[in-house]
C-alpha positions in Angstrom: 150.5 129.1 117.5 148.9 127.8 114.3 149.7 124.4 112.7 150.3 123.5 109.1 147.5 121.8 107.2 147.5 119.7 104.0 144.4 119.4 101.9 143.7 116.0 100.4 140.9 115.0 98.1 139.5 112.5 95.7 136.8 112.6 93.1 134.3 109.8 93.3 131.9 108.9 90.5 129.0 108.4 92.9 126.4 111.0 93.9 127.4 113.1 96.9 124.5 112.0 99.0 125.5 108.3 98.6 129.2 109.1 99.4 128.1 111.0 102.5 125.7 108.3 103.7 128.4 105.6 103.4 131.2 107.7 104.9 129.1 109.1 107.8 128.5 105.5 109.1 131.5 104.6 111.4 130.7 100.9 110.9 132.0 101.3 107.3 135.4 102.6 108.3 137.2 99.2 108.1 136.2 98.9 104.5 137.8 102.1 103.4 140.0 103.5 106.2 141.9 100.7 107.8 144.6 103.1 108.7 142.2 104.6 111.2 140.1 101.6 112.1 140.6 98.0 111.4 137.7 97.3 113.8 134.7 99.4 115.0 132.3 98.7 117.9 129.3 100.5 119.2 129.5 100.4 123.0 127.3 102.4 125.5 126.4 104.8 122.7 130.0 105.4 121.8 132.0 104.3 118.7 135.3 102.6 119.7 137.9 101.9 117.1 140.9 99.6 117.0 142.3 97.5 119.7 143.2 100.3 122.1 139.6 101.5 122.5 140.0 105.0 121.0 136.7 106.8 120.8 135.5 108.2 117.5 133.2 111.1 117.6 131.5 112.3 114.3 129.7 115.6 113.9 125.9 115.0 113.8 124.6 114.0 110.4 123.8 117.1 108.3 122.7 118.2 104.8 126.0 120.1 104.2 128.3 117.1 103.8 130.3 117.8 106.9 132.0 114.7 108.2 134.3 116.3 110.8 135.4 113.9 113.5 137.5 113.6 116.5 139.6 110.7 117.6 140.0 110.4 121.4 142.7 107.9 122.4 142.4 106.5 125.9 145.8 107.9 126.9 146.5 110.7 124.4 145.5 114.0 123.0 142.2 114.3 121.0 142.8 114.7 117.3 140.4 116.8 115.2 139.9 115.8 111.5 137.9 118.2 109.3 136.3 116.4 106.4 133.7 117.2 103.7 131.8 115.7 100.8 130.6 118.1 98.1 128.8 117.6 94.9 131.0 117.5 91.8 128.9 117.2 88.7 127.1 113.9 88.9 129.7 112.6 91.4 131.3 113.9 94.5 134.6 115.2 95.9 135.7 114.1 99.4 138.1 116.5 101.1 140.2 115.9 104.2 142.2 118.5 106.0 145.3 116.8 107.6 146.5 118.9 110.5 150.1 118.7 111.5 150.3 117.7 115.2 152.8 119.4 117.6 156.2 117.8 117.4 155.4 115.9 114.2 158.4 115.6 111.8 158.2 116.4 108.1 158.6 112.7 107.4 155.7 111.8 109.8 153.5 114.5 108.2 154.3 113.2 104.7 153.6 109.6 105.8 150.3 110.5 107.4 149.3 112.4 104.2 150.1 109.3 102.1 148.0 107.1 104.4 145.0 109.5 104.3 145.2 109.8 100.5 145.4 106.0 100.3 142.2 105.8 102.4 140.4 108.3 100.2 141.4 106.3 97.1 140.2 103.1 98.7 136.9 104.9 99.5 136.6 105.8 95.8 137.3 102.2 94.8 134.8 100.7 97.3 132.0 103.0 96.3 132.6 102.9 92.5 132.9 99.1 92.5 129.5 98.8 94.2 127.7 100.5 91.3 
């Protein structure tokens, strides 16, 4: 069975390589994605986020702008989050694919989409204000 997806994006007036470098560093998550991680710690070679100790696994750094990641809660199902940064003129576009989880209501899916879009907008603000 396939799940529904929603594609969310934001244009950022910062070169794509700079957007990628900042976004690929999990230590920066609290600055732009507090919905995912209000705190981040590196422990035994693993990135742990939040108070519950969920593990965050990023795809290895690459030249293609791929920022796919997995969130592995200590007592729940792993969630896969496809994400990319692509050049867009002199700036960049960041794209996130929100996957609908099994049993998720329409309201929950809409709420999650709003939270992700807010995080992408916050990322834009953080990066553009640093220039």
